Backbone as ProteinMPNN parsed JSONL, in Angstrom:
{"seq_chain_A": "MTLNDTQDGSLRPSLNLSRVRLGHYTEEVVSMWRNALLAVGILVLCSAPVAQAQQSWLDAPRQDWNSAGMPVPRPPQEVVIDTFCESAMRPPETPEDDVLIAAGWRLSVPYQGAWGVKVIEGIAAQDGMCRPIRYQQFVFVEGAFAGTIAPAPMNSRAGDPGKVSWFSRDAVIVDFARFKAGDSFCCPSGTPIAMPMKVDRTASGPVLRLEKS", "coords_chain_A": {"N_chain_A": [[-55.781, 20.136, 20.235], [-56.809, 21.268, 23.433], [-59.427, 21.586, 25.624], [-59.788, 23.424, 29.075], [-60.906, 23.258, 32.546], [-62.13, 26.681, 33.913], [-61.199, 29.267, 36.986], [-63.889, 30.272, 37.336], [-65.435, 28.403, 36.115], [-65.619, 28.677, 33.361], [-64.209, 27.164, 30.164], [-61.13, 27.399, 29.209], [-59.355, 27.226, 25.652], [-56.794, 24.606, 25.667], [-52.985, 23.961, 24.758], [-51.783, 21.734, 22.683], [-48.445, 21.465, 23.315], [-46.123, 19.469, 22.074], [-48.109, 18.303, 20.578], [-48.136, 20.504, 18.489], [-48.797, 20.659, 15.29], [-46.622, 20.717, 12.216], [-46.534, 21.405, 9.499], [-46.972, 18.688, 7.754], [-46.497, 17.378, 10.27], [-45.946, 16.247, 13.342], [-44.657, 18.318, 15.965], [-43.703, 16.051, 17.593], [-42.864, 14.158, 15.882], [-40.764, 15.506, 14.012], [-39.332, 16.08, 15.92], [-38.215, 13.553, 16.46], [-37.449, 12.612, 13.782], [-35.147, 14.275, 13.842], [-33.522, 14.09, 15.601], [-33.125, 11.087, 14.583], [-31.52, 11.567, 12.585], [-29.091, 13.162, 13.919], [-28.269, 10.477, 15.168], [-26.973, 9.516, 12.835], [-25.398, 10.965, 11.55], [-23.284, 11.144, 13.554], [-22.316, 8.542, 13.568], [-21.172, 8.148, 10.966], [-19.536, 9.71, 11.288], [-17.446, 8.239, 13.124], [-17.478, 6.419, 12.01], [-15.836, 6.756, 9.855], [-12.779, 6.744, 7.7], [-9.638, 7.721, 9.149], [-6.305, 8.978, 8.432], [-3.574, 7.14, 8.894], [-0.086, 8.512, 9.77], [2.817, 6.248, 8.583], [5.763, 5.301, 9.616], [8.343, 5.438, 7.612], [10.736, 2.784, 6.004], [12.541, 4.91, 3.891], [12.163, 7.212, 5.653], [13.623, 7.144, 7.892], [17.045, 6.972, 9.176], [18.918, 5.526, 7.154], [20.654, 2.041, 6.746], [22.931, -1.274, 4.956], [21.259, -3.493, 4.578], [22.288, -5.518, 3.031], [23.804, -8.489, 2.72], [27.513, -9.627, 1.602], [27.238, -13.359, -0.543], [25.217, -13.372, 1.379], [21.728, -16.043, 1.32], [19.308, -16.272, -1.402], [16.41, -14.505, 0.004], [13.145, -15.391, 0.737], [9.549, -15.183, -0.189], [7.244, -13.211, 1.356], [4.709, -14.893, 2.106], [2.671, -17.615, 1.374], [2.906, -17.913, -2.251], [-0.03, -17.427, -4.29], [-1.315, -16.978, -7.619], [-3.7, -15.729, -9.215], [-5.399, -17.331, -11.297], [-6.461, -15.626, -13.704], [-4.498, -14.435, -13.43], [-2.59, -15.814, -14.741], [-1.885, -16.198, -17.406], [0.16, -13.621, -17.51], [2.238, -14.165, -15.549], [6.104, -14.891, -16.649], [8.055, -17.128, -17.878], [10.79, -18.653, -16.343], [14.087, -18.288, -18.055], [16.237, -17.634, -17.296], [19.614, -18.96, -15.535], [19.466, -17.819, -13.437], [17.27, -16.503, -13.541], [15.743, -19.94, -11.903], [17.186, -19.213, -9.607], [15.701, -18.396, -8.424], [13.231, -18.616, -8.565], [13.239, -21.6, -7.198], [13.743, -20.452, -5.398], [10.95, -19.33, -4.308], [10.069, -17.519, -5.62], [7.844, -15.805, -8.231], [7.723, -14.799, -11.605], [7.5, -12.182, -13.099], [7.801, -9.211, -15.203], [9.705, -8.17, -18.244], [13.109, -9.208, -16.99], [16.364, -7.043, -16.337], [19.504, -6.841, -18.133], [22.583, -5.913, -18.279], [26.317, -5.749, -18.879], [27.112, -7.6, -17.076], [25.608, -7.904, -14.934], [22.16, -8.571, -13.632], [19.01, -7.628, -13.289], [16.143, -8.546, -11.399], [12.746, -9.181, -10.971], [10.377, -10.581, -8.72], [7.398, -11.939, -7.651], [4.845, -12.126, -4.927], [2.077, -11.914, -5.15], [-0.657, -10.255, -6.018], [-2.736, -7.63, -7.297], [-6.299, -7.69, -8.07], [-6.296, -6.589, -10.736], [-3.707, -7.561, -11.835], [-1.902, -6.694, -10.639], [1.194, -6.39, -9.113], [1.51, -6.728, -5.279], [2.879, -7.464, -4.455], [6.009, -7.526, -4.149], [8.979, -7.514, -5.014], [12.969, -6.089, -5.99], [15.333, -8.002, -7.36], [18.76, -8.43, -7.402], [21.676, -9.907, -9.525], [24.545, -10.751, -10.006], [27.626, -11.431, -12.181], [25.927, -13.832, -11.689], [26.336, -15.037, -9.693], [24.133, -14.061, -6.187], [22.899, -10.307, -5.664], [22.081, -9.215, -3.451], [19.184, -7.477, -2.772], [16.334, -5.067, -3.409], [14.904, -3.397, -1.663], [14.673, -2.717, 2.307], [12.092, -5.186, 2.432], [9.617, -7.052, 0.837], [7.697, -5.024, -2.009], [4.433, -3.315, -2.018], [2.872, -2.298, -5.49], [0.966, -0.458, -5.187], [0.847, 1.312, -2.949], [2.497, 2.591, 0.263], [6.163, 2.975, -0.734], [6.914, 2.282, -3.36], [9.641, 0.195, -5.515], [11.954, 0.746, -8.096], [13.96, -0.332, -10.549], [16.034, 2.213, -12.179], [18.405, 3.198, -13.546], [21.215, 1.053, -13.849], [24.451, 0.43, -14.236], [27.033, -1.67, -14.446], [28.361, -1.584, -11.988], [27.232, -0.054, -10.739], [23.646, 1.334, -9.288], [20.445, 2.492, -9.583], [17.811, 3.171, -7.755], [14.042, 3.826, -7.753], [12.068, 5.634, -5.967], [8.559, 5.478, -5.564], [6.75, 7.433, -4.012], [3.633, 7.063, -1.725], [1.094, 8.923, 0.213], [-1.381, 8.817, 2.743], [-4.416, 9.471, 1.58], [-3.835, 8.784, -0.927], [-5.05, 7.958, -4.46], [-4.935, 4.797, -5.085], [-3.296, 4.457, -8.189], [-1.995, 7.211, -7.875], [0.193, 7.578, -6.847], [1.104, 10.821, -4.864], [3.782, 12.022, -3.69], [6.737, 12.915, -2.503], [9.007, 11.643, -4.682], [12.147, 9.384, -4.604], [15.457, 8.834, -5.962], [17.678, 6.631, -5.571], [20.594, 6.8, -5.188], [22.831, 3.4, -5.655], [25.613, 0.878, -5.031], [27.736, -1.986, -6.488], [29.516, -3.687, -4.55], [32.12, -6.134, -5.648], [33.463, -8.74, -3.654], [35.949, -10.724, -1.999], [33.881, -12.423, -0.992], [31.962, -11.945, -2.672], [29.663, -10.862, -4.78], [28.02, -7.613, -3.429], [25.412, -5.59, -3.048], [24.695, -2.222, -1.881], [24.575, 0.467, -0.672], [24.425, 3.521, -1.508], [27.614, 5.911, -0.039], [27.597, 9.193, 0.879]], "CA_chain_A": [[-56.195, 21.58, 21.468], [-58.325, 20.662, 24.242], [-60.683, 22.525, 26.887], [-59.132, 22.883, 30.377], [-62.392, 24.031, 32.708], [-61.188, 27.768, 34.887], [-61.535, 29.088, 38.116], [-64.565, 30.614, 36.622], [-65.964, 27.654, 35.703], [-65.63, 28.877, 32.191], [-63.362, 26.631, 29.557], [-60.343, 27.72, 28.47], [-58.37, 26.365, 25.148], [-54.853, 25.361, 25.663], [-52.12, 23.577, 23.039], [-50.35, 20.45, 23.943], [-47.537, 21.662, 22.44], [-46.022, 18.454, 21.48], [-48.974, 18.059, 19.299], [-48.311, 21.133, 17.623], [-48.048, 19.82, 13.981], [-45.389, 22.123, 11.448], [-46.549, 21.17, 8.174], [-47.839, 17.783, 8.058], [-45.313, 16.671, 11.051], [-45.975, 17.047, 14.769], [-43.789, 18.105, 16.64], [-42.954, 14.901, 18.118], [-41.661, 13.662, 13.848], [-39.873, 16.236, 13.932], [-37.481, 15.264, 16.781], [-37.386, 11.766, 16.612], [-36.42, 12.532, 13.164], [-33.872, 15.19, 14.149], [-32.553, 12.717, 16.807], [-32.298, 9.857, 14.167], [-30.364, 12.042, 11.67], [-27.744, 13.32, 14.694], [-27.01, 9.598, 15.591], [-26.518, 8.588, 11.637], [-24.115, 11.654, 11.601], [-22.311, 10.237, 14.645], [-21.677, 6.687, 13.269], [-20.839, 8.131, 9.964], [-18.038, 10.63, 11.7], [-17.323, 7.063, 14.295], [-17.195, 5.085, 11.207], [-14.474, 7.314, 8.509], [-11.172, 6.676, 8.374], [-8.778, 8.489, 9.515], [-5.828, 8.586, 7.643], [-2.786, 7.618, 9.819], [0.924, 8.611, 9.574], [3.355, 5.624, 8.581], [7.033, 5.817, 9.171], [8.827, 4.757, 6.179], [12.441, 2.687, 5.894], [13.339, 5.672, 3.814], [12.347, 8.481, 6.202], [14.629, 6.898, 8.851], [18.37, 6.203, 8.67], [19.765, 4.205, 6.029], [21.527, 1.178, 6.583], [22.074, -1.722, 4.695], [20.181, -4.904, 4.286], [22.294, -7.051, 2.201], [25.363, -8.255, 2.35], [27.906, -10.803, 0.852], [26.552, -13.923, 0.073], [23.39, -14.162, 2.024], [20.786, -16.39, 0.555], [18.142, -14.869, -0.984], [14.973, -14.174, 1.309], [11.738, -16.389, 0.046], [8.734, -14.667, -0.258], [7.207, -13.796, 3.506], [3.006, -16.151, 2.188], [2.665, -18.715, -0.096], [2.698, -17.201, -3.416], [-0.95, -18.332, -4.777], [-1.398, -16.078, -9.07], [-5.468, -16.204, -9.934], [-5.64, -18.302, -13.196], [-6.887, -14.792, -14.373], [-2.936, -13.26, -14.411], [-1.22, -16.822, -14.988], [-0.98, -15.865, -18.408], [1.221, -13.068, -17.736], [3.999, -14.661, -15.725], [6.599, -15.408, -17.386], [8.661, -18.618, -17.641], [12.006, -18.738, -16.062], [14.836, -17.873, -19.272], [17.911, -17.61, -16.869], [19.649, -19.905, -14.514], [19.08, -16.388, -12.719], [14.865, -16.773, -12.554], [16.069, -20.345, -11.79], [17.265, -19.906, -8.365], [14.626, -17.035, -7.796], [11.842, -19.516, -8.569], [13.162, -22.335, -6.268], [13.248, -19.434, -4.279], [9.595, -19.98, -4.334], [8.588, -16.245, -6.166], [7.359, -15.96, -9.159], [8.236, -13.979, -12.612], [6.489, -11.502, -14.312], [7.89, -8.672, -16.243], [11.417, -8.547, -17.993], [14.489, -8.619, -16.591], [16.884, -6.231, -17.417], [21.072, -7.003, -18.26], [23.908, -5.769, -18.879], [27.613, -5.777, -17.782], [27.538, -8.969, -16.186], [24.621, -7.232, -13.947], [21.162, -8.628, -14.34], [17.824, -6.721, -11.813], [15.178, -9.591, -11.65], [11.726, -8.434, -10.245], [9.958, -11.593, -8.539], [6.191, -11.2, -7.128], [4.331, -12.757, -4.096], [0.779, -11.452, -4.742], [-0.753, -9.699, -7.509], [-4.514, -7.72, -6.964], [-7.104, -8.291, -9.456], [-5.809, -5.949, -11.96], [-2.885, -9.035, -11.975], [-0.568, -5.911, -10.134], [2.448, -6.681, -7.844], [1.249, -5.907, -4.624], [3.804, -8.489, -2.458], [7.032, -7.731, -5.162], [11.183, -7.728, -4.451], [13.9, -6.54, -6.99], [16.794, -9.018, -7.008], [20.63, -7.708, -8.131], [22.591, -10.116, -9.408], [26.807, -10.309, -10.955], [27.545, -12.741, -12.369], [25.636, -15.176, -11.482], [25.689, -14.468, -7.815], [22.568, -13.192, -6.037], [24.236, -9.682, -4.476], [20.95, -7.925, -3.259], [17.094, -6.707, -3.121], [16.38, -2.86, -3.7], [14.121, -2.555, -0.619], [14.747, -4.513, 3.016], [11.536, -5.801, 2.156], [8.968, -6.638, -0.559], [6.871, -3.534, -2.189], [3.056, -3.193, -2.508], [3.013, -1.56, -6.268], [-0.501, 0.59, -5.101], [0.413, 1.919, -1.23], [3.754, 2.274, 0.587], [7.068, 3.662, -1.005], [7.439, 0.33, -4.028], [10.708, 0.801, -5.986], [12.167, 0.052, -9.102], [15.553, -0.277, -10.967], [15.509, 2.33, -13.35], [19.259, 2.984, -13.98], [22.275, 0.955, -13.629], [25.883, 0.031, -14.984], [28.331, -2.738, -14.081], [29.178, -1.04, -10.87], [26.169, 1.498, -9.605], [22.767, 0.996, -9.881], [19.673, 3.756, -9.343], [16.525, 3.171, -7.418], [13.178, 5.076, -7.796], [11.493, 4.914, -4.985], [7.343, 6.134, -5.367], [5.755, 7.737, -2.313], [2.363, 6.974, -1.392], [0.715, 9.391, 1.334], [-2.33, 8.958, 3.22], [-5.859, 9.481, 1.142], [-3.76, 8.89, -2.509], [-5.795, 6.728, -4.391], [-3.871, 3.416, -6.059], [-2.576, 4.834, -9.279], [-1.188, 8.318, -8.086], [1.36, 8.742, -5.288], [1.384, 12.724, -4.893], [4.728, 12.15, -2.195], [7.917, 13.326, -3.686], [10.295, 10.489, -5.107], [13.433, 8.996, -4.04], [16.192, 8.3, -6.403], [18.326, 5.791, -4.52], [22.478, 5.107, -5.541], [23.632, 2.209, -4.472], [27.094, 0.883, -5.788], [27.864, -2.919, -6.541], [30.328, -4.315, -4.58], [32.64, -7.119, -5.883], [34.511, -8.53, -2.718], [36.501, -12.389, -2.279], [33.204, -13.555, -0.73], [31.176, -12.132, -3.579], [28.785, -9.477, -5.305], [26.943, -6.845, -2.623], [24.367, -4.52, -3.29], [25.291, -1.695, -0.632], [23.179, 1.848, 0.093], [25.809, 4.713, -1.869], [27.101, 6.429, 0.694], [27.35, 10.536, 0.447]], "C_chain_A": [[-57.083, 20.968, 22.368], [-58.678, 21.858, 25.218], [-60.811, 22.405, 28.407], [-60.118, 23.825, 31.197], [-60.799, 25.612, 34.538], [-62.274, 27.758, 36.264], [-63.069, 29.25, 38.222], [-65.81, 30.283, 36.486], [-65.956, 27.85, 33.947], [-64.613, 27.903, 31.782], [-62.569, 27.923, 28.416], [-59.519, 26.82, 27.033], [-57.214, 26.038, 25.491], [-54.76, 23.921, 24.557], [-51.199, 22.409, 23.602], [-48.981, 21.448, 22.594], [-46.649, 20.986, 21.578], [-46.319, 17.592, 20.32], [-48.909, 18.976, 18.414], [-47.921, 20.835, 16.138], [-47.689, 21.856, 12.712], [-45.679, 21.261, 10.01], [-48.143, 20.33, 8.529], [-47.047, 16.765, 9.087], [-45.833, 17.276, 12.024], [-44.656, 17.217, 15.023], [-42.836, 16.823, 17.189], [-42.319, 14.087, 16.977], [-40.848, 14.184, 14.538], [-38.191, 15.777, 14.764], [-37.803, 13.768, 16.907], [-36.151, 12.163, 15.492], [-34.667, 13.544, 12.95], [-33.257, 13.54, 14.711], [-32.005, 11.184, 15.682], [-30.691, 10.313, 13.34], [-28.883, 12.687, 12.445], [-26.902, 12.107, 14.442], [-26.247, 8.806, 14.152], [-25.46, 9.399, 11.537], [-22.647, 11.332, 12.52], [-21.498, 9.327, 14.424], [-20.953, 7.005, 11.851], [-19.648, 8.783, 9.89], [-17.685, 9.883, 12.729], [-16.055, 6.526, 12.618], [-16.127, 5.242, 9.152], [-13.143, 7.483, 8.628], [-10.229, 7.27, 8.037], [-7.144, 7.913, 9.026], [-3.98, 8.736, 9.051], [-1.086, 7.221, 9.192], [1.905, 7.336, 9.385], [4.8, 5.429, 8.319], [7.771, 4.493, 8.618], [10.805, 4.328, 6.751], [13.516, 4.004, 5.843], [13.855, 7.234, 4.27], [13.339, 8.445, 7.606], [16.323, 6.765, 8.587], [18.907, 4.817, 8.241], [21.159, 2.726, 6.785], [21.459, 0.152, 5.838], [21.861, -3.152, 5.057], [20.497, -5.755, 3.392], [23.504, -6.942, 2.436], [25.523, -9.736, 1.582], [28.011, -12.442, 1.098], [25.581, -14.869, 1.209], [23.02, -15.302, 0.823], [19.732, -15.386, -0.136], [16.907, -15.37, -0.698], [13.686, -14.661, 0.114], [10.821, -15.475, 0.356], [7.477, -14.609, 1.162], [5.487, -14.117, 3.666], [3.45, -16.91, 0.755], [1.969, -17.778, -1.405], [1.32, -18.265, -4.121], [-1.437, -17.047, -6.2], [-3.407, -16.759, -9.23], [-4.756, -16.739, -11.258], [-6.541, -17.247, -13.879], [-5.309, -14.221, -14.779], [-2.234, -14.341, -14.628], [-0.377, -16.813, -16.446], [0.039, -14.91, -18.266], [2.683, -13.136, -17.243], [4.413, -15.385, -16.464], [7.551, -16.483, -16.913], [9.735, -18.383, -17.114], [12.54, -19.465, -17.668], [16.798, -18.049, -18.544], [18.218, -18.583, -15.374], [19.764, -19.287, -13.268], [17.653, -16.742, -11.57], [15.2, -18.228, -12.1], [15.647, -20.162, -10.479], [15.79, -18.988, -8.075], [12.644, -18.109, -7.777], [11.75, -20.558, -7.958], [13.321, -21.291, -5.301], [12.015, -19.698, -3.411], [8.977, -18.585, -4.967], [8.412, -16.529, -7.149], [7.703, -15.022, -10.086], [7.126, -13.62, -13.352], [6.999, -10.714, -15.42], [9.606, -8.371, -17.029], [12.06, -8.446, -17.688], [15.523, -7.719, -17.543], [18.929, -6.872, -17.091], [21.478, -6.258, -18.975], [25.551, -5.33, -18.142], [27.55, -6.442, -16.919], [26.155, -9.203, -14.897], [23.466, -7.57, -14.557], [20.107, -8.574, -12.799], [16.82, -8.093, -12.581], [13.989, -8.977, -11.32], [10.803, -10.223, -9.848], [8.839, -11.244, -7.548], [5.444, -12.794, -6.144], [3.247, -12.752, -4.242], [0.813, -10.462, -5.685], [-2.871, -8.938, -6.433], [-5.219, -7.948, -8.294], [-6.889, -7.497, -10.606], [-4.618, -6.918, -12.148], [-1.614, -7.284, -11.808], [-0.025, -6.546, -9.217], [1.645, -6.162, -6.552], [1.927, -7.174, -3.041], [5.589, -8.507, -3.778], [8.83, -7.219, -4.065], [11.687, -7.781, -5.811], [15.318, -7.017, -7.29], [17.758, -9.312, -8.282], [21.08, -8.842, -8.263], [23.552, -9.976, -10.737], [27.1, -11.189, -11.208], [26.852, -13.974, -12.154], [25.103, -15.421, -10.413], [24.225, -13.372, -7.598], [23.519, -11.557, -4.84], [22.993, -9.14, -3.352], [19.722, -8.006, -3.415], [17.68, -5.279, -3.278], [16.102, -1.958, -2.333], [14.629, -3.769, 0.843], [13.483, -5.369, 3.09], [10.577, -6.165, 1.393], [8.266, -5.548, -0.009], [5.201, -4.179, -1.953], [3.322, -2.4, -3.465], [1.842, -0.476, -6.121], [-0.366, 1.443, -3.5], [2.564, 1.789, -0.967], [4.988, 2.966, -0.121], [7.634, 2.455, -1.881], [8.116, 1.872, -4.724], [10.906, 0.565, -7.788], [13.385, 0.712, -9.968], [15.344, 0.4, -11.811], [17.078, 3.059, -14.014], [20.248, 1.678, -13.557], [23.659, 0.122, -15.015], [26.856, -0.964, -14.101], [28.889, -2.979, -12.729], [28.576, -0.009, -10.177], [24.73, 0.602, -10.287], [21.684, 1.988, -9.066], [18.466, 3.568, -9.121], [15.541, 4.218, -7.614], [12.559, 4.624, -7.239], [9.805, 6.052, -5.041], [7.174, 6.744, -3.245], [4.352, 8.115, -2.012], [2.018, 8.122, -0.398], [-1.1, 8.724, 1.227], [-3.745, 9.716, 2.384], [-5.011, 9.881, -0.178], [-4.393, 7.287, -2.604], [-4.443, 5.816, -5.199], [-2.812, 4.363, -7.003], [-1.811, 6.111, -8.989], [-0.499, 8.514, -6.923], [1.821, 10.258, -5.895], [3.012, 12.524, -3.793], [5.904, 12.869, -3.506], [9.609, 12.117, -4.322], [11.168, 10.691, -4.841], [13.884, 8.241, -4.864], [17.286, 8.129, -5.481], [19.588, 5.422, -4.895], [22.26, 3.811, -4.433], [24.332, 1.571, -5.706], [26.824, -1.337, -5.471], [29.7, -3.792, -5.486], [31.05, -5.519, -5.466], [33.982, -7.547, -4.705], [34.397, -10.365, -2.478], [35.074, -12.94, -1.42], [31.864, -13.62, -1.862], [30.052, -10.828, -3.52], [27.995, -8.894, -3.938], [26.34, -5.942, -2.966], [24.511, -3.465, -2.356], [24.953, 0.286, -1.238], [25.165, 2.62, -0.292], [25.632, 5.686, -0.281], [27.188, 8.137, 0.022], [28.189, 10.972, 1.256]], "O_chain_A": [[-58.007, 20.226, 22.035], [-58.052, 22.908, 25.366], [-61.582, 21.642, 28.991], [-60.282, 24.981, 30.808], [-59.817, 25.569, 35.28], [-63.257, 27.102, 36.609], [-63.655, 28.542, 39.041], [-66.849, 30.939, 36.565], [-66.407, 26.881, 33.335], [-63.916, 27.531, 32.726], [-62.922, 28.724, 27.55], [-59.058, 25.721, 27.343], [-56.405, 26.945, 25.686], [-55.578, 23.233, 23.946], [-50.353, 22.252, 24.482], [-48.965, 21.807, 21.416], [-46.291, 21.503, 20.519], [-45.719, 16.817, 19.575], [-49.494, 18.698, 17.366], [-46.728, 20.782, 15.841], [-48.076, 23.014, 12.554], [-44.826, 20.467, 9.614], [-49.263, 20.584, 8.971], [-46.946, 15.564, 8.838], [-46.198, 18.451, 11.988], [-43.71, 16.581, 14.558], [-41.61, 16.713, 17.178], [-41.313, 13.406, 17.18], [-40.235, 13.682, 15.48], [-37.02, 15.462, 14.552], [-37.307, 13.065, 17.788], [-34.928, 12.184, 15.627], [-33.645, 13.46, 12.268], [-32.814, 12.467, 14.3], [-31.007, 10.479, 15.829], [-29.541, 9.876, 13.355], [-27.808, 12.741, 11.848], [-25.77, 12.045, 13.964], [-25.38, 7.932, 14.169], [-24.389, 8.803, 11.419], [-21.454, 11.31, 12.221], [-20.347, 9.172, 14.831], [-20.122, 6.166, 11.502], [-18.832, 8.697, 8.973], [-17.466, 10.626, 13.686], [-14.867, 6.388, 12.329], [-15.907, 4.583, 8.136], [-12.502, 8.169, 9.425], [-9.865, 7.437, 6.873], [-6.785, 6.746, 9.18], [-3.496, 9.678, 9.679], [-0.763, 6.246, 8.513], [2.002, 7.021, 10.571], [5.223, 5.371, 7.165], [7.824, 3.296, 8.902], [11.66, 4.955, 7.376], [14.453, 4.342, 6.567], [14.763, 8.002, 3.953], [13.715, 9.438, 8.229], [16.619, 6.338, 7.471], [19.166, 3.7, 8.688], [22.326, 2.86, 7.154], [20.289, -0.092, 5.546], [22.492, -3.732, 5.941], [19.732, -6.572, 2.881], [24.228, -5.947, 2.443], [24.708, -10.561, 1.171], [28.478, -12.98, 2.102], [25.35, -16.011, 1.606], [23.651, -15.491, -0.217], [19.372, -14.265, 0.223], [16.429, -16.442, -1.07], [13.497, -14.276, -1.04], [11.171, -14.763, 1.298], [6.989, -15.566, 1.762], [4.865, -13.858, 4.696], [4.132, -16.805, -0.265], [0.896, -17.179, -1.463], [1.464, -19.454, -4.408], [-1.986, -16.062, -5.705], [-3.964, -17.855, -9.306], [-3.756, -16.44, -11.911], [-7.402, -17.705, -14.63], [-4.928, -13.764, -15.857], [-1.038, -14.084, -14.765], [0.78, -17.101, -16.749], [1.038, -15.224, -18.912], [3.734, -12.71, -17.723], [3.813, -16.309, -17.013], [7.79, -16.687, -15.723], [9.931, -17.253, -17.563], [12.06, -20.407, -18.299], [17.899, -18.364, -18.997], [17.43, -18.845, -14.465], [20.06, -19.864, -12.221], [17.249, -16.962, -10.428], [14.643, -17.991, -11.028], [14.573, -20.51, -9.988], [14.957, -19.407, -7.271], [11.552, -18.114, -7.209], [10.606, -20.986, -7.811], [12.831, -21.548, -4.201], [11.97, -20.114, -2.253], [7.765, -18.371, -4.943], [8.762, -17.684, -7.39], [8.136, -14.042, -9.478], [6.235, -14.225, -13.947], [6.838, -11.166, -16.553], [10.599, -8.381, -16.301], [12.35, -7.255, -17.797], [15.603, -7.616, -18.767], [19.395, -7.207, -16.002], [21.039, -5.879, -20.06], [25.748, -4.72, -17.09], [27.912, -6.032, -15.816], [25.848, -10.199, -14.241], [23.288, -7.211, -15.721], [20.267, -9.142, -11.718], [16.77, -8.476, -13.75], [14.213, -7.768, -11.387], [10.669, -10.987, -10.804], [9.078, -10.416, -6.669], [5.478, -13.981, -6.466], [2.751, -13.621, -3.524], [1.805, -9.891, -6.138], [-3.655, -9.396, -5.602], [-4.714, -8.324, -9.352], [-7.473, -7.917, -11.605], [-4.73, -7.091, -13.362], [-0.788, -6.92, -12.645], [-0.681, -7.277, -8.474], [1.065, -5.092, -6.739], [1.742, -7.486, -1.864], [6.096, -9.585, -4.088], [9.317, -6.831, -3.003], [11.418, -8.631, -6.66], [16.284, -6.266, -7.422], [17.718, -9.909, -9.358], [21.114, -9.374, -7.154], [23.455, -9.448, -11.845], [26.877, -12.094, -10.404], [27.313, -15.065, -12.489], [23.986, -15.825, -10.088], [23.625, -12.519, -8.253], [24.272, -11.613, -3.867], [23.418, -8.604, -2.328], [19.232, -8.697, -4.308], [18.758, -4.686, -3.28], [16.486, -0.862, -1.925], [14.86, -4.975, 0.755], [13.62, -6.365, 3.8], [10.406, -5.097, 0.806], [8.075, -5.107, 1.125], [4.943, -5.366, -1.754], [4.022, -1.469, -3.065], [1.802, 0.397, -6.987], [-1.302, 2.066, -2.999], [3.467, 1.251, -1.609], [4.634, 4.142, -0.048], [8.535, 1.726, -1.467], [7.899, 3.083, -4.757], [9.983, 0.249, -8.538], [13.682, 1.904, -10.047], [14.559, -0.07, -12.635], [16.892, 3.53, -15.136], [19.739, 1.207, -12.54], [23.614, -0.424, -16.117], [27.272, -0.627, -12.993], [29.544, -3.932, -12.304], [29.062, 0.733, -9.322], [24.629, -0.242, -11.177], [22.007, 2.296, -7.919], [17.727, 3.717, -10.095], [15.911, 5.391, -7.665], [12.182, 3.468, -7.431], [9.855, 7.212, -4.633], [7.398, 6.488, -2.062], [3.944, 9.276, -2.034], [3.128, 8.443, 0.025], [-1.778, 8.356, 0.267], [-3.984, 10.809, 2.897], [-5.208, 10.995, -0.661], [-4.428, 6.271, -1.91], [-3.379, 6.192, -5.69], [-1.764, 4.862, -6.593], [-0.887, 6.299, -9.78], [-0.603, 9.466, -6.15], [2.499, 10.657, -6.842], [2.955, 13.407, -2.937], [5.875, 13.147, -4.705], [10.835, 12.133, -4.206], [11.536, 11.856, -4.686], [13.372, 7.131, -5.011], [17.788, 9.005, -4.778], [19.942, 4.247, -5.003], [21.864, 3.479, -3.315], [23.977, 1.603, -6.884], [26.089, -1.878, -4.644], [30.694, -4.282, -6.022], [30.177, -5.951, -6.219], [35.093, -7.018, -4.709], [33.423, -11.101, -2.637], [35.21, -14.13, -1.134], [31.076, -14.546, -2.054], [29.727, -10.102, -2.58], [27.321, -9.732, -3.339], [27.156, -5.118, -3.38], [24.377, -4.158, -1.347], [25.306, 0.901, -2.245], [26.294, 2.462, 0.173], [24.648, 6.047, 0.364], [26.892, 8.336, -1.156], [28.409, 12.181, 1.325]]}, "name": "protein", "num_of_chains": 1, "seq": "MTLNDTQDGSLRPSLNLSRVRLGHYTEEVVSMWRNALLAVGILVLCSAPVAQAQQSWLDAPRQDWNSAGMPVPRPPQEVVIDTFCESAMRPPETPEDDVLIAAGWRLSVPYQGAWGVKVIEGIAAQDGMCRPIRYQQFVFVEGAFAGTIAPAPMNSRAGDPGKVSWFSRDAVIVDFARFKAGDSFCCPSGTPIAMPMKVDRTASGPVLRLEKS"}
């Protein structure tokens, strides 16, 4: 508070409103904190992750990606397995395993086999808990490569990871989980898809194709 001269020569008290105390803070300090909190709020809003919808190949018109006599596709990157996960790698046991190893893949989970059909999983990368984040499942028929269960390698913790759930001599069913934006890595909440496929035994070799409805 200050004293100001008036026209009649008397002194009149005057309040400097910018210095009025609110508790033990001045209005200037309160204003400073208010502006700082506003800036922090804007920063948080701008830096928060925004869910982006991604088009999945499962949602588009599906076309066959396998062809008879095609070579085994190579992994999308150099395979480097952490020493912590090395003990979980499966050694090759079959000629089909050797084909995948020669193409650059590593083996982990047990293969499935019956009726001359083998389903073998190859991995190219893992997360810190040794879960595959670049993997593919390969189908062999009587020792010959017939195709993969998806057009590209999959991530077991995002996107649309798939696994063969059932097969016979001429048919394969692949179950695809569906991760939605915001799902935790453990728990995809989207509606899963069971995709039927068939094994065609052609003159050029076996081929895994989509089962047309």
